[in-house]
C-alpha positions in Angstrom: -24.2 9.7 -57.6 -24.7 12.7 -59.9 -24.4 16.0 -58.5 -25.8 19.4 -59.6 -25.7 22.9 -58.5 -28.5 22.5 -55.9 -26.5 19.7 -54.2 -23.5 22.1 -53.7 -25.8 24.9 -52.4 -27.5 22.4 -50.0 -23.9 21.3 -48.9 -22.9 24.6 -47.9 -25.9 25.3 -45.7 -25.3 21.8 -44.1 -21.8 23.0 -43.4 -23.2 26.2 -41.7 -25.7 24.0 -39.7 -22.9 21.5 -38.5 -20.5 24.2 -37.6 -23.0 26.2 -35.7 -24.1 22.9 -33.8 -20.4 22.3 -32.8 -20.1 26.0 -31.6 -23.3 25.9 -29.7 -22.4 22.5 -27.9 -18.7 23.4 -27.5 -19.7 26.5 -25.5 -21.2 24.4 -22.8 -18.3 22.0 -22.6 -15.6 22.2 -19.8 -12.3 20.6 -21.2 -11.4 17.5 -19.4 -8.3 16.3 -21.3 -10.2 13.3 -22.5 -10.3 13.2 -26.3 -13.6 11.5 -26.5 -15.2 13.5 -23.7 -14.2 16.8 -25.1 -15.5 16.1 -28.7 -18.1 18.0 -30.3 -20.5 16.6 -33.0 -17.8 16.6 -35.7 -14.1 17.1 -35.7 -12.7 19.8 -38.0 -14.0 19.8 -41.5 -11.8 18.2 -44.2 -11.7 21.5 -46.2 -12.4 25.0 -45.3 -16.1 25.8 -44.9 -18.4 29.1 -45.0 -17.8 31.3 -41.9 -21.5 32.1 -41.2 -22.7 30.7 -37.8 -26.2 30.5 -36.3 -26.6 31.2 -32.5 -29.5 29.1 -31.4 -30.9 25.6 -31.9 -34.2 26.9 -33.4 -32.5 28.8 -36.2 -30.3 25.8 -36.8 -33.1 23.5 -36.9 -34.9 25.9 -39.4 -32.0 25.6 -41.6 -31.8 21.9 -41.5 -35.7 21.7 -42.3 -34.9 23.9 -45.2 -32.0 21.6 -46.4 -34.6 18.6 -46.1 -37.3 20.4 -48.3 -34.6 21.2 -50.7 -33.9 17.5 -51.4 -37.3 17.1 -53.1 -36.3 18.2 -56.6 -33.0 16.4 -56.8 -32.0 14.7 -59.8 -30.3 11.7 -58.3 -32.7 9.8 -56.1 -30.0 8.2 -54.1 -28.5 11.5 -53.1 -31.9 12.7 -52.0 -32.5 9.5 -49.9 -29.1 10.0 -48.2 -29.3 13.7 -47.4 -32.9 13.4 -46.2 -32.0 10.7 -43.7 -28.9 12.6 -42.5 -30.7 15.8 -42.2 -33.6 14.0 -39.9 -30.8 12.4 -37.9 -29.1 15.8 -37.4 -32.6 17.2 -36.2 -33.1 14.3 -33.8 -29.6 14.8 -32.5 -30.0 18.5 -31.8 -33.4 18.0 -30.3 -32.0 15.5 -27.8 -29.0 17.7 -27.0 -30.4 21.0 -26.9 -34.0 20.6 -25.9 -33.5 17.5 -23.6 -35.8 15.5 -25.7 -34.9 12.4 -24.1 -36.9 9.5 -25.6 -36.3 5.8 -25.2 -33.0 4.3 -26.3 -34.4 2.1 -29.1 -36.1 5.2 -30.5 -32.8 7.3 -30.4 -31.0 4.5 -32.2 -33.7 4.5 -34.8 -33.9 8.1 -35.3 -30.2 8.9 -35.1 -28.5 6.0 -37.0 -31.4 4.8 -39.2 -30.5 1.1 -38.7 -32.2 -1.9 -37.0 -32.2 -0.6 -33.2 -33.0 -3.9 -31.8 -30.3 -6.0 -29.7 -28.5 -8.9 -31.1 -30.2 -11.9 -29.4 -28.6 -14.8 -27.2 -29.4 -17.4 -29.9 -27.5 -15.1 -32.4 -24.5 -14.8 -30.2 -24.7 -18.5 -29.3 -24.7 -19.5 -33.0 -21.5 -17.4 -33.6 -19.8 -19.0 -30.4 -20.3 -22.3 -32.1 -19.0 -21.3 -35.3 -15.8 -19.9 -33.8 -15.4 -22.9 -31.7 -15.4 -24.8 -34.8 -12.8 -22.7 -36.5 -10.6 -23.1 -33.4 -11.1 -26.9 -33.3 -10.0 -27.1 -36.9 -6.9 -25.3 -36.1 -6.2 -27.9 -33.3 -7.5 -25.8 -30.4 -9.3 -28.1 -28.0 -11.3 -27.7 -24.7 -14.3 -25.3 -24.3 -14.5 -22.0 -26.2 -12.9 -19.8 -23.7 -10.0 -22.2 -23.4 -9.4 -22.6 -27.0 -9.7 -18.9 -27.7 -7.2 -18.1 -24.9 -4.9 -20.5 -26.2 -5.3 -19.1 -29.8 -4.7 -15.5 -28.6 -1.4 -16.7 -26.7 -0.2 -18.3 -29.9 -0.9 -15.1 -31.8 -0.1 -12.4 -29.3 1.6 -9.3 -30.5 4.2 -8.5 -27.6 3.7 -5.1 -26.3 7.2 -4.1 -26.8 6.9 -4.8 -30.5 3.7 -3.1 -31.0 4.8 0.2 -32.5 7.1 -1.4 -34.9 4.7 -4.1 -35.9 1.9 -1.6 -36.2 4.1 0.5 -38.6 4.9 -2.3 -40.7 1.3 -3.4 -41.0 0.4 0.2 -41.8 2.6 0.2 -44.8 1.6 -3.0 -46.2 -2.1 -2.1 -45.9 -1.5 1.0 -47.6 0.3 -0.7 -50.6 -2.7 -3.0 -50.8 -5.2 -0.1 -50.5 -3.6 1.5 -53.6 -4.8 -1.5 -55.6 -8.5 -0.5 -54.9 -8.2 2.4 -57.3 -8.7 5.1 -54.6 -8.0 8.6 -55.8 -6.0 9.9 -53.2 -3.5 8.5 -50.5 -1.2 10.9 -48.7 2.4 10.7 -49.7 3.4 10.7 -46.0 2.4 8.0 -43.6 0.5 8.6 -40.5 2.6 8.3 -37.2 1.3 5.3 -34.9 1.3 6.4 -31.4 0.7 4.2 -28.2 -1.7 5.9 -25.6 -3.0 4.9 -22.3 -6.0 5.5 -20.3 -8.4 5.8 -23.1 -11.8 4.3 -23.9 -11.0 3.2 -27.5 -8.9 0.4 -29.2 -7.7 2.5 -32.0 -8.5 6.1 -33.0 -7.7 8.0 -36.3 -6.8 11.5 -35.8 -7.0 12.6 -39.4 -6.2 16.3 -38.7 -2.9 15.4 -37.1 -1.9 12.4 -39.3 -1.8 10.0 -36.5 -3.2 6.7 -35.6 -3.6 6.0 -31.7 -3.5 2.6 -30.4 -4.6 1.8 -26.7 -1.6 0.5 -25.1 -3.5 -0.9 -22.1 -5.0 -3.5 -24.1 -3.3 -6.8 -25.6 -3.6 -7.5 -29.3 -3.2 -10.6 -31.5 -1.3 -10.1 -34.8 -4.6 -10.7 -37.0 -6.5 -8.5 -34.6 -3.9 -5.7 -35.1 -4.1 -6.2 -38.9 -7.8 -5.5 -38.8 -7.3 -2.5 -36.5 -4.9 -0.9 -38.7 -7.1 -1.6 -41.8 -9.9 0.0 -39.8 -8.1 3.2 -38.6 -5.8 3.8 -41.5 -5.8 2.0 -44.9 -8.4 1.1 -46.4 -10.4 2.5 -43.6 -10.9 5.8 -42.0 -7.6 7.5 -43.2 -8.0 6.4 -47.0 -11.8 7.3 -46.7 -11.2 10.9 -45.6 -8.0 11.3 -47.9 -10.4 10.3 -50.8 -13.1 12.7 -49.7 -10.7 15.6 -49.0 -9.3 15.1 -52.6 -12.7 15.2 -54.1 -13.9 18.2 -52.1 -10.7 20.2 -53.1 -11.5 19.3 -56.6 -15.2 20.5 -56.1 -16.5 17.3 -57.4 -18.7 16.5 -54.3 -20.8 18.7 -52.1 -19.4 20.0 -48.7 -21.4 17.7 -46.5 -18.6 15.4 -47.2 -16.3 17.4 -45.3 -17.9 16.2 -41.9 -17.8 13.1 -40.0 -20.7 13.8 -37.6 -21.3 11.5 -34.6 -24.4 9.3 -34.1 -26.0 10.2 -37.5 -27.3 8.3 -40.3 -23.7 8.5 -42.0 -22.0 6.8 -39.0 -22.7 3.1 -39.6 -21.5 3.2 -43.3 -18.4 5.2 -42.1 -17.6 2.4 -39.4 -18.8 -0.4 -41.6 -16.5 0.6 -44.6 -13.4 0.6 -42.2 -14.5 -2.7 -40.6 -14.6 -4.3 -44.0 -11.1 -3.0 -45.0 -9.4 -6.5 -44.7 -12.2 -7.7 -47.1 -11.4 -5.1 -49.6 -7.8 -5.8 -49.7 -7.8 -9.5 -49.4 -6.4 -9.7 -45.9 -8.6 -12.5 -44.7 -6.0 -14.9 -46.0 -5.6 -17.5 -43.3 -7.5 -19.4 -40.7 -6.2 -17.0 -38.0 -7.5 -14.1 -40.0 -10.8 -15.8 -40.1 -11.0 -16.6 -36.4 -10.0 -12.8 -35.8 -12.8 -11.7 -38.2 -15.5 -13.7 -36.5 -14.2 -12.8 -32.9 -14.4 -9.1 -33.9 -17.9 -9.7 -35.3 -18.9 -11.3 -31.9 -17.5 -8.5 -30.0 -19.4 -5.8 -32.1 -22.6 -7.7 -31.6 -22.2 -8.1 -27.9 -21.5 -4.4 -27.6 -24.6 -3.4 -29.4 -26.6 -5.5 -26.9 -24.5 -4.4 -24.0 -25.5 -0.7 -24.9 -29.2 -1.9 -25.2 -28.9 -3.4 -21.7 -27.4 -0.2 -20.3 -29.6 2.5 -21.7 -33.0 0.7 -22.5 -33.2 -1.9 -19.9 -31.2 0.3 -17.2 -28.9 -2.6 -16.2 -26.0 -2.0 -13.8 -22.5 -1.5 -14.8 -21.4 -4.7 -13.3 -24.1 -6.8 -15.0 -23.3 -5.4 -18.2 -19.6 -6.0 -17.8 -20.4 -9.5 -16.8 -22.4 -9.9 -20.0 -19.4 -8.6 -22.1 -17.1 -11.0 -20.4 -19.6 -14.0 -21.4 -20.9 -12.8 -24.7 -17.9 -11.1 -26.3 -15.4 -13.3 -24.6 -13.7 -10.3 -23.3 -11.2 -9.7 -20.4 -11.8 -7.0 -17.7 -9.8 -4.4 -19.5 -11.5 -4.6 -22.8 -15.0 -4.6 -21.4 -14.3 -1.5 -19.1 -13.0 0.5 -22.1 -16.2 -0.4 -24.1 -18.5 0.6 -21.1 -16.5 3.8 -20.8 -17.3 4.6 -24.5 -20.9 3.6 -24.1 -21.1 6.3 -21.3 -20.0 9.5 -22.9 -23.1 11.8 -23.7 -22.6 11.9 -27.3 -21.6 8.1 -27.8 -24.5 6.5 -25.8 -26.5 5.5 -28.9 -23.3 4.9 -31.0 -22.4 1.3 -30.3 -24.8 -0.1 -33.0 -22.9 1.7 -35.6 -20.2 -1.0 -35.7 -22.2 -4.3 -36.3 -25.1 -2.7 -38.3 -22.7 -0.8 -40.7 -20.3 -3.7 -40.9 -23.1 -6.2 -41.9 -24.6 -3.8 -44.4 -21.3 -3.0 -46.2 -20.3 -6.8 -46.1 -23.5 -8.1 -47.5 -23.5 -5.7 -50.3 -19.8 -6.4 -51.0 -20.2 -10.2 -51.2 -23.3 -9.9 -53.5 -21.5 -7.5 -55.9 -19.9 -9.3 -58.9 -16.1 -9.0 -59.3 -16.8 -7.1 -62.4 -18.5 -4.4 -60.5 -16.2 -4.4 -57.5 -14.4 -1.2 -58.8 -17.8 0.7 -59.3 -18.8 -0.5 -55.8 -15.7 0.9 -54.2 -16.1 4.3 -55.9 -19.8 4.6 -54.8 -18.9 3.6 -51.5 -15.8 5.9 -50.9 -16.7 8.8 -53.2 -20.2 9.6 -51.9 -21.8 10.1 -48.6 -24.3 7.2 -47.4 -26.7 6.0 -44.9 -27.2 2.2 -44.9 -30.2 2.6 -46.8 -28.7 4.8 -49.7 -25.6 2.3 -49.8 -28.2 -0.5 -50.4 -29.4 1.4 -53.7 -26.0 0.5 -55.4 -27.0 -1.6 -58.6 
């Protein structure tokens, strides 16, 4: 994207709006010690931002509308397309949070994430189940799908005692491969891998502290751990934020890139970039990698539908957990962790970000000629995107 002075001015206003939303929301939070429950709209910005703050939602909303109107005369149409969607989703997020504007779940997903809000259907999931069964059968795993998958997981299990060392080795290997993508900046020091318990996530990138947290209550296969390290660290979230931080310090991109705001138009691409890390660095090398990739796709699709069942159809906890067991081929621990994530106030419409973002990034990556791969990576990592602005890469 081509940036001009007006883009940088709007970026500063955006920073004031987001930080003001953070402070307004944070003032009503009672710390619980749960990292996700205690989150505000965005973690600390990647670089210092203006100190100005607005004290009420009407003031913040007026500033966001000013940013939206300011996009009209932009030179780069792709930039304007992104910032308009992101600003609209911030307005929707604020209205729903500060004014209790609680519309239907499907409308929330559409307004906040700017993606297809509809659930993944049973025929879609069943088609993926058949494809996974065929992959497992080709690998010599017989019986029905749950039996074959259980045997595959046992053969590829990462022992819990070896998890920290294995994760650290995979992180180093992933970072080396990520360098080949031509990313502008990767930190000289590697993030620490920490095993945590009693959390709602599989993995979590704490950029500010330079840490990657892994949920020690879950079991992992070696191919699945590869994918998770790619997602949280390299070439996923850690690499993405390091690249953005370097460009921000050089004042080459506007200040809105300093923020990772939950449940907004930028969220699906943020997650989709990370989900496709193994594709970018050539880590879908073996049949086991392909089994793991398809299995994770199924789980992401099932979670999208589970969130719809919970918040649109008002299904009960036990019914949604049972659905995850069937559709995501999930054990109880994994299903309960996902359900816990779906129940956090700021994360209720969030689960669709994973699959909708993953499919958008993957489809475009696979359609991009190899001679344009470097240009695509730069467009993806060095600019802020909604799913729609990403698709404007040519």
